[in-house]
PyMOL Python script that loads the backbone (N, CA, C, O; Angstrom):
from pymol import cmd

cmd.read_pdbstr("""\
ATOM      1  N   MET A   1      -3.306   4.923  31.922  1.00  0.00           N
ATOM      2  CA  MET A   1      -3.584   3.510  31.929  1.00  0.00           C
ATOM      3  C   MET A   1      -3.142   2.927  30.596  1.00  0.00           C
ATOM      4  O   MET A   1      -3.331   3.535  29.543  1.00  0.00           O
ATOM      5  N   GLN A   2      -2.557   1.751  30.658  1.00  0.00           N
ATOM      6  CA  GLN A   2      -2.117   1.075  29.447  1.00  0.00           C
ATOM      7  C   GLN A   2      -2.735  -0.312  29.417  1.00  0.00           C
ATOM      8  O   GLN A   2      -2.716  -1.034  30.414  1.00  0.00           O
ATOM      9  N   ILE A   3      -3.285  -0.682  28.259  1.00  0.00           N
ATOM     10  CA  ILE A   3      -3.887  -2.000  28.085  1.00  0.00           C
ATOM     11  C   ILE A   3      -3.185  -2.689  26.926  1.00  0.00           C
ATOM     12  O   ILE A   3      -3.056  -2.113  25.846  1.00  0.00           O
ATOM     13  N   ASN A   4      -2.740  -3.897  27.140  1.00  0.00           N
ATOM     14  CA  ASN A   4      -2.113  -4.688  26.084  1.00  0.00           C
ATOM     15  C   ASN A   4      -3.054  -5.808  25.675  1.00  0.00           C
ATOM     16  O   ASN A   4      -3.538  -6.570  26.513  1.00  0.00           O
ATOM     17  N   ILE A   5      -3.303  -5.896  24.387  1.00  0.00           N
ATOM     18  CA  ILE A   5      -4.185  -6.928  23.852  1.00  0.00           C
ATOM     19  C   ILE A   5      -3.449  -7.650  22.736  1.00  0.00           C
ATOM     20  O   ILE A   5      -2.850  -7.017  21.867  1.00  0.00           O
ATOM     21  N   ASN A   6      -3.495  -8.961  22.761  1.00  0.00           N
ATOM     22  CA  ASN A   6      -2.902  -9.751  21.686  1.00  0.00           C
ATOM     23  C   ASN A   6      -3.971 -10.074  20.652  1.00  0.00           C
ATOM     24  O   ASN A   6      -4.936 -10.783  20.936  1.00  0.00           O
ATOM     25  N   ILE A   7      -3.783  -9.541  19.449  1.00  0.00           N
ATOM     26  CA  ILE A   7      -4.712  -9.780  18.350  1.00  0.00           C
ATOM     27  C   ILE A   7      -3.880 -10.177  17.138  1.00  0.00           C
ATOM     28  O   ILE A   7      -2.933  -9.481  16.772  1.00  0.00           O
ATOM     29  N   ASP A   8      -4.237 -11.299  16.515  1.00  0.00           N
ATOM     30  CA  ASP A   8      -3.476 -11.681  15.325  1.00  0.00           C
ATOM     31  C   ASP A   8      -4.065 -11.002  14.091  1.00  0.00           C
ATOM     32  O   ASP A   8      -5.162 -10.445  14.139  1.00  0.00           O
ATOM     33  N   SER A   9      -3.330 -11.056  12.998  1.00  0.00           N
ATOM     34  CA  SER A   9      -3.748 -10.345  11.791  1.00  0.00           C
ATOM     35  C   SER A   9      -5.068 -10.860  11.240  1.00  0.00           C
ATOM     36  O   SER A   9      -5.827 -10.082  10.662  1.00  0.00           O
ATOM     37  N   GLU A  10      -5.363 -12.123  11.396  1.00  0.00           N
ATOM     38  CA  GLU A  10      -6.641 -12.664  10.913  1.00  0.00           C
ATOM     39  C   GLU A  10      -7.817 -12.035  11.662  1.00  0.00           C
ATOM     40  O   GLU A  10      -8.859 -11.767  11.063  1.00  0.00           O
ATOM     41  N   ASP A  11      -7.659 -11.799  12.957  1.00  0.00           N
ATOM     42  CA  ASP A  11      -8.715 -11.130  13.723  1.00  0.00           C
ATOM     43  C   ASP A  11      -8.937  -9.711  13.209  1.00  0.00           C
ATOM     44  O   ASP A  11     -10.075  -9.249  13.113  1.00  0.00           O
ATOM     45  N   ILE A  12      -7.844  -9.021  12.880  1.00  0.00           N
ATOM     46  CA  ILE A  12      -7.956  -7.662  12.365  1.00  0.00           C
ATOM     47  C   ILE A  12      -8.632  -7.676  10.992  1.00  0.00           C
ATOM     48  O   ILE A  12      -9.491  -6.841  10.709  1.00  0.00           O
ATOM     49  N   ILE A  13      -8.242  -8.619  10.150  1.00  0.00           N
ATOM     50  CA  ILE A  13      -8.843  -8.731   8.817  1.00  0.00           C
ATOM     51  C   ILE A  13     -10.332  -9.030   8.927  1.00  0.00           C
ATOM     52  O   ILE A  13     -11.142  -8.431   8.219  1.00  0.00           O
ATOM     53  N   ASP A  14     -10.694  -9.954   9.811  1.00  0.00           N
ATOM     54  CA  ASP A  14     -12.112 -10.277  10.014  1.00  0.00           C
ATOM     55  C   ASP A  14     -12.896  -9.067  10.512  1.00  0.00           C
ATOM     56  O   ASP A  14     -14.010  -8.810  10.057  1.00  0.00           O
ATOM     57  N   ALA A  15     -12.308  -8.330  11.445  1.00  0.00           N
ATOM     58  CA  ALA A  15     -12.979  -7.148  11.982  1.00  0.00           C
ATOM     59  C   ALA A  15     -13.165  -6.101  10.883  1.00  0.00           C
ATOM     60  O   ALA A  15     -14.226  -5.485  10.777  1.00  0.00           O
ATOM     61  N   ALA A  16     -12.128  -5.902  10.067  1.00  0.00           N
ATOM     62  CA  ALA A  16     -12.224  -4.928   8.980  1.00  0.00           C
ATOM     63  C   ALA A  16     -13.274  -5.344   7.957  1.00  0.00           C
ATOM     64  O   ALA A  16     -13.988  -4.498   7.419  1.00  0.00           O
ATOM     65  N   ALA A  17     -13.371  -6.636   7.690  1.00  0.00           N
ATOM     66  CA  ALA A  17     -14.355  -7.125   6.721  1.00  0.00           C
ATOM     67  C   ALA A  17     -15.781  -6.851   7.185  1.00  0.00           C
ATOM     68  O   ALA A  17     -16.688  -6.705   6.365  1.00  0.00           O
ATOM     69  N   ASN A  18     -15.976  -6.783   8.484  1.00  0.00           N
ATOM     70  CA  ASN A  18     -17.306  -6.557   9.042  1.00  0.00           C
ATOM     71  C   ASN A  18     -17.620  -5.085   9.289  1.00  0.00           C
ATOM     72  O   ASN A  18     -18.717  -4.759   9.740  1.00  0.00           O
ATOM     73  N   MET A  19     -16.688  -4.205   9.004  1.00  0.00           N
ATOM     74  CA  MET A  19     -16.889  -2.775   9.221  1.00  0.00           C
ATOM     75  C   MET A  19     -17.805  -2.198   8.139  1.00  0.00           C
ATOM     76  O   MET A  19     -17.849  -2.706   7.019  1.00  0.00           O
ATOM     77  N   PRO A  20     -18.532  -1.139   8.483  1.00  0.00           N
ATOM     78  CA  PRO A  20     -19.269  -0.401   7.445  1.00  0.00           C
ATOM     79  C   PRO A  20     -18.258   0.247   6.492  1.00  0.00           C
ATOM     80  O   PRO A  20     -17.103   0.468   6.857  1.00  0.00           O
ATOM     81  N   LEU A  21     -18.697   0.542   5.293  1.00  0.00           N
ATOM     82  CA  LEU A  21     -17.803   1.075   4.269  1.00  0.00           C
ATOM     83  C   LEU A  21     -17.093   2.350   4.721  1.00  0.00           C
ATOM     84  O   LEU A  21     -15.902   2.511   4.455  1.00  0.00           O
ATOM     85  N   ASP A  22     -17.789   3.250   5.392  1.00  0.00           N
ATOM     86  CA  ASP A  22     -17.143   4.494   5.815  1.00  0.00           C
ATOM     87  C   ASP A  22     -16.003   4.236   6.797  1.00  0.00           C
ATOM     88  O   ASP A  22     -15.006   4.957   6.791  1.00  0.00           O
ATOM     89  N   GLU A  23     -16.141   3.219   7.634  1.00  0.00           N
ATOM     90  CA  GLU A  23     -15.064   2.863   8.569  1.00  0.00           C
ATOM     91  C   GLU A  23     -13.899   2.194   7.825  1.00  0.00           C
ATOM     92  O   GLU A  23     -12.736   2.403   8.173  1.00  0.00           O
ATOM     93  N   LYS A  24     -14.211   1.397   6.809  1.00  0.00           N
ATOM     94  CA  LYS A  24     -13.162   0.787   5.995  1.00  0.00           C
ATOM     95  C   LYS A  24     -12.342   1.867   5.297  1.00  0.00           C
ATOM     96  O   LYS A  24     -11.120   1.764   5.197  1.00  0.00           O
ATOM     97  N   LEU A  25     -13.025   2.900   4.816  1.00  0.00           N
ATOM     98  CA  LEU A  25     -12.324   3.998   4.150  1.00  0.00           C
ATOM     99  C   LEU A  25     -11.414   4.745   5.117  1.00  0.00           C
ATOM    100  O   LEU A  25     -10.314   5.149   4.739  1.00  0.00           O
ATOM    101  N   LYS A  26     -11.852   4.933   6.350  1.00  0.00           N
ATOM    102  CA  LYS A  26     -11.004   5.565   7.369  1.00  0.00           C
ATOM    103  C   LYS A  26      -9.759   4.716   7.615  1.00  0.00           C
ATOM    104  O   LYS A  26      -8.652   5.245   7.710  1.00  0.00           O
ATOM    105  N   LEU A  27      -9.941   3.407   7.717  1.00  0.00           N
ATOM    106  CA  LEU A  27      -8.811   2.498   7.923  1.00  0.00           C
ATOM    107  C   LEU A  27      -7.856   2.565   6.741  1.00  0.00           C
ATOM    108  O   LEU A  27      -6.640   2.641   6.918  1.00  0.00           O
ATOM    109  N   TYR A  28      -8.407   2.536   5.542  1.00  0.00           N
ATOM    110  CA  TYR A  28      -7.577   2.615   4.335  1.00  0.00           C
ATOM    111  C   TYR A  28      -6.778   3.912   4.308  1.00  0.00           C
ATOM    112  O   TYR A  28      -5.591   3.900   3.983  1.00  0.00           O
ATOM    113  N   ASP A  29      -7.414   5.028   4.646  1.00  0.00           N
ATOM    114  CA  ASP A  29      -6.708   6.307   4.662  1.00  0.00           C
ATOM    115  C   ASP A  29      -5.523   6.284   5.623  1.00  0.00           C
ATOM    116  O   ASP A  29      -4.504   6.929   5.373  1.00  0.00           O
ATOM    117  N   LYS A  30      -5.655   5.548   6.711  1.00  0.00           N
ATOM    118  CA  LYS A  30      -4.566   5.474   7.692  1.00  0.00           C
ATOM    119  C   LYS A  30      -3.380   4.658   7.183  1.00  0.00           C
ATOM    120  O   LYS A  30      -2.242   4.924   7.570  1.00  0.00           O
ATOM    121  N   ILE A  31      -3.627   3.660   6.314  1.00  0.00           N
ATOM    122  CA  ILE A  31      -2.550   2.748   5.921  1.00  0.00           C
ATOM    123  C   ILE A  31      -2.127   2.856   4.453  1.00  0.00           C
ATOM    124  O   ILE A  31      -1.164   2.202   4.054  1.00  0.00           O
ATOM    125  N   LYS A  32      -2.811   3.653   3.645  1.00  0.00           N
ATOM    126  CA  LYS A  32      -2.549   3.680   2.208  1.00  0.00           C
ATOM    127  C   LYS A  32      -1.137   4.158   1.868  1.00  0.00           C
ATOM    128  O   LYS A  32      -0.533   3.630   0.935  1.00  0.00           O
ATOM    129  N   ASP A  33      -0.597   5.128   2.586  1.00  0.00           N
ATOM    130  CA  ASP A  33       0.749   5.613   2.281  1.00  0.00           C
ATOM    131  C   ASP A  33       1.792   4.520   2.512  1.00  0.00           C
ATOM    132  O   ASP A  33       2.729   4.379   1.726  1.00  0.00           O
ATOM    133  N   ASP A  34       1.631   3.749   3.588  1.00  0.00           N
ATOM    134  CA  ASP A  34       2.551   2.635   3.847  1.00  0.00           C
ATOM    135  C   ASP A  34       2.464   1.586   2.747  1.00  0.00           C
ATOM    136  O   ASP A  34       3.480   1.048   2.308  1.00  0.00           O
ATOM    137  N   ILE A  35       1.248   1.300   2.309  1.00  0.00           N
ATOM    138  CA  ILE A  35       1.041   0.302   1.258  1.00  0.00           C
ATOM    139  C   ILE A  35       1.683   0.764  -0.044  1.00  0.00           C
ATOM    140  O   ILE A  35       2.383  -0.004  -0.703  1.00  0.00           O
ATOM    141  N   THR A  36       1.443   2.019  -0.412  1.00  0.00           N
ATOM    142  CA  THR A  36       2.005   2.554  -1.648  1.00  0.00           C
ATOM    143  C   THR A  36       3.519   2.545  -1.598  1.00  0.00           C
ATOM    144  O   THR A  36       4.168   2.140  -2.562  1.00  0.00           O
ATOM    145  N   GLN A  37       4.090   2.987  -0.489  1.00  0.00           N
ATOM    146  CA  GLN A  37       5.549   3.002  -0.351  1.00  0.00           C
ATOM    147  C   GLN A  37       6.126   1.589  -0.471  1.00  0.00           C
ATOM    148  O   GLN A  37       7.149   1.393  -1.127  1.00  0.00           O
ATOM    149  N   TYR A  38       5.481   0.615   0.153  1.00  0.00           N
ATOM    150  CA  TYR A  38       5.936  -0.775   0.083  1.00  0.00           C
ATOM    151  C   TYR A  38       5.915  -1.274  -1.365  1.00  0.00           C
ATOM    152  O   TYR A  38       6.868  -1.907  -1.821  1.00  0.00           O
ATOM    153  N   ARG A  39       4.835  -0.990  -2.080  1.00  0.00           N
ATOM    154  CA  ARG A  39       4.710  -1.452  -3.466  1.00  0.00           C
ATOM    155  C   ARG A  39       5.730  -0.783  -4.373  1.00  0.00           C
ATOM    156  O   ARG A  39       6.297  -1.432  -5.253  1.00  0.00           O
ATOM    157  N   ILE A  40       5.968   0.497  -4.171  1.00  0.00           N
ATOM    158  CA  ILE A  40       6.954   1.212  -4.985  1.00  0.00           C
ATOM    159  C   ILE A  40       8.345   0.638  -4.739  1.00  0.00           C
ATOM    160  O   ILE A  40       9.096   0.401  -5.685  1.00  0.00           O
ATOM    161  N   GLU A  41       8.692   0.415  -3.475  1.00  0.00           N
ATOM    162  CA  GLU A  41      10.005  -0.144  -3.153  1.00  0.00           C
ATOM    163  C   GLU A  41      10.157  -1.552  -3.719  1.00  0.00           C
ATOM    164  O   GLU A  41      11.221  -1.903  -4.230  1.00  0.00           O
ATOM    165  N   ALA A  42       9.102  -2.358  -3.632  1.00  0.00           N
ATOM    166  CA  ALA A  42       9.163  -3.715  -4.177  1.00  0.00           C
ATOM    167  C   ALA A  42       9.359  -3.675  -5.689  1.00  0.00           C
ATOM    168  O   ALA A  42      10.164  -4.431  -6.234  1.00  0.00           O
ATOM    169  N   LEU A  43       8.632  -2.803  -6.356  1.00  0.00           N
ATOM    170  CA  LEU A  43       8.778  -2.673  -7.806  1.00  0.00           C
ATOM    171  C   LEU A  43      10.168  -2.171  -8.157  1.00  0.00           C
ATOM    172  O   LEU A  43      10.800  -2.680  -9.082  1.00  0.00           O
ATOM    173  N   PHE A  44      10.637  -1.189  -7.433  1.00  0.00           N
ATOM    174  CA  PHE A  44      11.971  -0.657  -7.685  1.00  0.00           C
ATOM    175  C   PHE A  44      13.028  -1.747  -7.506  1.00  0.00           C
ATOM    176  O   PHE A  44      13.953  -1.847  -8.312  1.00  0.00           O
ATOM    177  N   ASN A  45      12.902  -2.559  -6.464  1.00  0.00           N
ATOM    178  CA  ASN A  45      13.869  -3.631  -6.228  1.00  0.00           C
ATOM    179  C   ASN A  45      13.856  -4.675  -7.339  1.00  0.00           C
ATOM    180  O   ASN A  45      14.887  -5.281  -7.632  1.00  0.00           O
ATOM    181  N   GLU A  46      12.698  -4.889  -7.959  1.00  0.00           N
ATOM    182  CA  GLU A  46      12.620  -5.821  -9.087  1.00  0.00           C
ATOM    183  C   GLU A  46      13.452  -5.321 -10.265  1.00  0.00           C
ATOM    184  O   GLU A  46      14.054  -6.111 -10.993  1.00  0.00           O
ATOM    185  N   PHE A  47      13.477  -4.012 -10.441  1.00  0.00           N
ATOM    186  CA  PHE A  47      14.184  -3.440 -11.575  1.00  0.00           C
ATOM    187  C   PHE A  47      15.551  -2.865 -11.203  1.00  0.00           C
ATOM    188  O   PHE A  47      16.208  -2.234 -12.031  1.00  0.00           O
ATOM    189  N   LYS A  48      15.972  -3.082  -9.973  1.00  0.00           N
ATOM    190  CA  LYS A  48      17.228  -2.507  -9.508  1.00  0.00           C
ATOM    191  C   LYS A  48      18.380  -3.042 -10.347  1.00  0.00           C
ATOM    192  O   LYS A  48      18.660  -4.240 -10.374  1.00  0.00           O
ATOM    193  N   SER A  49      19.021  -2.130 -11.013  1.00  0.00           N
ATOM    194  CA  SER A  49      20.107  -2.488 -11.914  1.00  0.00           C
ATOM    195  C   SER A  49      20.803  -1.212 -12.325  1.00  0.00           C
ATOM    196  O   SER A  49      20.232  -0.124 -12.253  1.00  0.00           O
ATOM    197  N   ASN A  50      22.014  -1.352 -12.745  1.00  0.00           N
ATOM    198  CA  ASN A  50      22.732  -0.195 -13.268  1.00  0.00           C
ATOM    199  C   ASN A  50      22.395   0.028 -14.734  1.00  0.00           C
ATOM    200  O   ASN A  50      22.750   1.056 -15.309  1.00  0.00           O
ATOM    201  N   ASP A  51      21.711  -0.933 -15.333  1.00  0.00           N
ATOM    202  CA  ASP A  51      21.441  -0.890 -16.768  1.00  0.00           C
ATOM    203  C   ASP A  51      19.953  -0.842 -17.065  1.00  0.00           C
ATOM    204  O   ASP A  51      19.447  -1.686 -17.804  1.00  0.00           O
ATOM    205  N   LEU A  52      19.251   0.118 -16.512  1.00  0.00           N
ATOM    206  CA  LEU A  52      17.822   0.259 -16.791  1.00  0.00           C
ATOM    207  C   LEU A  52      17.626   0.847 -18.181  1.00  0.00           C
ATOM    208  O   LEU A  52      18.270   1.820 -18.572  1.00  0.00           O
ATOM    209  N   SER A  53      16.724   0.227 -18.900  1.00  0.00           N
ATOM    210  CA  SER A  53      16.392   0.767 -20.220  1.00  0.00           C
ATOM    211  C   SER A  53      15.346   1.858 -20.066  1.00  0.00           C
ATOM    212  O   SER A  53      14.728   2.004 -19.011  1.00  0.00           O
ATOM    213  N   ASP A  54      15.157   2.624 -21.138  1.00  0.00           N
ATOM    214  CA  ASP A  54      14.126   3.667 -21.116  1.00  0.00           C
ATOM    215  C   ASP A  54      12.748   3.057 -20.902  1.00  0.00           C
ATOM    216  O   ASP A  54      11.912   3.642 -20.214  1.00  0.00           O
ATOM    217  N   ASP A  55      12.505   1.886 -21.485  1.00  0.00           N
ATOM    218  CA  ASP A  55      11.212   1.221 -21.321  1.00  0.00           C
ATOM    219  C   ASP A  55      10.974   0.818 -19.867  1.00  0.00           C
ATOM    220  O   ASP A  55       9.860   0.956 -19.361  1.00  0.00           O
ATOM    221  N   GLU A  56      12.008   0.324 -19.196  1.00  0.00           N
ATOM    222  CA  GLU A  56      11.863  -0.072 -17.790  1.00  0.00           C
ATOM    223  C   GLU A  56      11.605   1.147 -16.907  1.00  0.00           C
ATOM    224  O   GLU A  56      10.779   1.092 -15.997  1.00  0.00           O
ATOM    225  N   ILE A  57      12.295   2.222 -17.168  1.00  0.00           N
ATOM    226  CA  ILE A  57      12.097   3.451 -16.401  1.00  0.00           C
ATOM    227  C   ILE A  57      10.677   3.966 -16.620  1.00  0.00           C
ATOM    228  O   ILE A  57      10.006   4.370 -15.671  1.00  0.00           O
ATOM    229  N   THR A  58      10.227   3.949 -17.865  1.00  0.00           N
ATOM    230  CA  THR A  58       8.871   4.393 -18.182  1.00  0.00           C
ATOM    231  C   THR A  58       7.836   3.531 -17.465  1.00  0.00           C
ATOM    232  O   THR A  58       6.846   4.052 -16.954  1.00  0.00           O
ATOM    233  N   GLU A  59       8.054   2.227 -17.424  1.00  0.00           N
ATOM    234  CA  GLU A  59       7.122   1.321 -16.742  1.00  0.00           C
ATOM    235  C   GLU A  59       7.038   1.641 -15.255  1.00  0.00           C
ATOM    236  O   GLU A  59       5.947   1.668 -14.685  1.00  0.00           O
ATOM    237  N   ILE A  60       8.176   1.880 -14.631  1.00  0.00           N
ATOM    238  CA  ILE A  60       8.200   2.214 -13.205  1.00  0.00           C
ATOM    239  C   ILE A  60       7.462   3.540 -12.964  1.00  0.00           C
ATOM    240  O   ILE A  60       6.642   3.641 -12.051  1.00  0.00           O
ATOM    241  N   VAL A  61       7.752   4.529 -13.768  1.00  0.00           N
ATOM    242  CA  VAL A  61       7.117   5.841 -13.616  1.00  0.00           C
ATOM    243  C   VAL A  61       5.606   5.730 -13.794  1.00  0.00           C
ATOM    244  O   VAL A  61       4.844   6.317 -13.026  1.00  0.00           O
ATOM    245  N   GLU A  62       5.173   4.982 -14.799  1.00  0.00           N
ATOM    246  CA  GLU A  62       3.738   4.820 -15.038  1.00  0.00           C
ATOM    247  C   GLU A  62       3.061   4.104 -13.868  1.00  0.00           C
ATOM    248  O   GLU A  62       1.941   4.444 -13.488  1.00  0.00           O
ATOM    249  N   HIS A  63       3.747   3.112 -13.304  1.00  0.00           N
ATOM    250  CA  HIS A  63       3.177   2.392 -12.164  1.00  0.00           C
ATOM    251  C   HIS A  63       3.020   3.333 -10.965  1.00  0.00           C
ATOM    252  O   HIS A  63       1.974   3.349 -10.316  1.00  0.00           O
ATOM    253  N   VAL A  64       4.056   4.106 -10.679  1.00  0.00           N
ATOM    254  CA  VAL A  64       4.002   5.038  -9.550  1.00  0.00           C
ATOM    255  C   VAL A  64       2.888   6.063  -9.760  1.00  0.00           C
ATOM    256  O   VAL A  64       2.139   6.372  -8.833  1.00  0.00           O
ATOM    257  N   ARG A  65       2.785   6.581 -10.967  1.00  0.00           N
ATOM    258  CA  ARG A  65       1.715   7.545 -11.259  1.00  0.00           C
ATOM    259  C   ARG A  65       0.348   6.910 -11.074  1.00  0.00           C
ATOM    260  O   ARG A  65      -0.566   7.527 -10.528  1.00  0.00           O
ATOM    261  N   SER A  66       0.214   5.675 -11.532  1.00  0.00           N
ATOM    262  CA  SER A  66      -1.049   4.954 -11.393  1.00  0.00           C
ATOM    263  C   SER A  66      -1.411   4.782  -9.923  1.00  0.00           C
ATOM    264  O   SER A  66      -2.559   5.002  -9.537  1.00  0.00           O
ATOM    265  N   GLU A  67      -0.444   4.392  -9.106  1.00  0.00           N
ATOM    266  CA  GLU A  67      -0.684   4.217  -7.669  1.00  0.00           C
ATOM    267  C   GLU A  67      -1.090   5.542  -7.024  1.00  0.00           C
ATOM    268  O   GLU A  67      -2.011   5.587  -6.209  1.00  0.00           O
ATOM    269  N   ARG A  68      -0.410   6.592  -7.387  1.00  0.00           N
ATOM    270  CA  ARG A  68      -0.734   7.904  -6.811  1.00  0.00           C
ATOM    271  C   ARG A  68      -2.123   8.353  -7.260  1.00  0.00           C
ATOM    272  O   ARG A  68      -2.875   8.922  -6.468  1.00  0.00           O
ATOM    273  N   TYR A  69      -2.469   8.102  -8.521  1.00  0.00           N
ATOM    274  CA  TYR A  69      -3.792   8.478  -9.018  1.00  0.00           C
ATOM    275  C   TYR A  69      -4.876   7.730  -8.272  1.00  0.00           C
ATOM    276  O   TYR A  69      -5.892   8.313  -7.893  1.00  0.00           O
ATOM    277  N   LYS A  70      -4.659   6.411  -8.054  1.00  0.00           N
ATOM    278  CA  LYS A  70      -5.638   5.592  -7.323  1.00  0.00           C
ATOM    279  C   LYS A  70      -5.815   6.124  -5.905  1.00  0.00           C
ATOM    280  O   LYS A  70      -6.932   6.168  -5.388  1.00  0.00           O
ATOM    281  N   ASN A  71      -4.725   6.524  -5.286  1.00  0.00           N
ATOM    282  CA  ASN A  71      -4.776   6.980  -3.895  1.00  0.00           C
ATOM    283  C   ASN A  71      -5.378   8.367  -3.751  1.00  0.00           C
ATOM    284  O   ASN A  71      -5.860   8.724  -2.676  1.00  0.00           O
ATOM    285  N   ASN A  72      -5.356   9.140  -4.801  1.00  0.00           N
ATOM    286  CA  ASN A  72      -5.900  10.498  -4.729  1.00  0.00           C
ATOM    287  C   ASN A  72      -7.310  10.582  -5.270  1.00  0.00           C
ATOM    288  O   ASN A  72      -7.923  11.650  -5.246  1.00  0.00           O
ATOM    289  N   SER A  73      -7.833   9.465  -5.758  1.00  0.00           N
ATOM    290  CA  SER A  73      -9.205   9.472  -6.295  1.00  0.00           C
ATOM    291  C   SER A  73     -10.211   9.149  -5.236  1.00  0.00           C
ATOM    292  O   SER A  73     -11.410   9.112  -5.514  1.00  0.00           O
TER     293      SER A  73
END
""", "prot")
cmd.dss("prot")
cmd.show_as("cartoon", "prot")
cmd.util.cbc("prot")
cmd.orient("prot")
């Protein structure tokens, strides 16, 4: 059996806001890798250049490490 339901993102956000914390954590675990990948790609695109300085590379690396640390804590 297949059921199709139309739900907009605001309905999903409202439902998530009303979830108990343990359910919110389950939801976060399901989507955190996508979120991290999106943020890393967005940051990388901001600095996309053939002329990256050592400081820019260090900033990107530190950001990625920070994101990974947050996700593993």
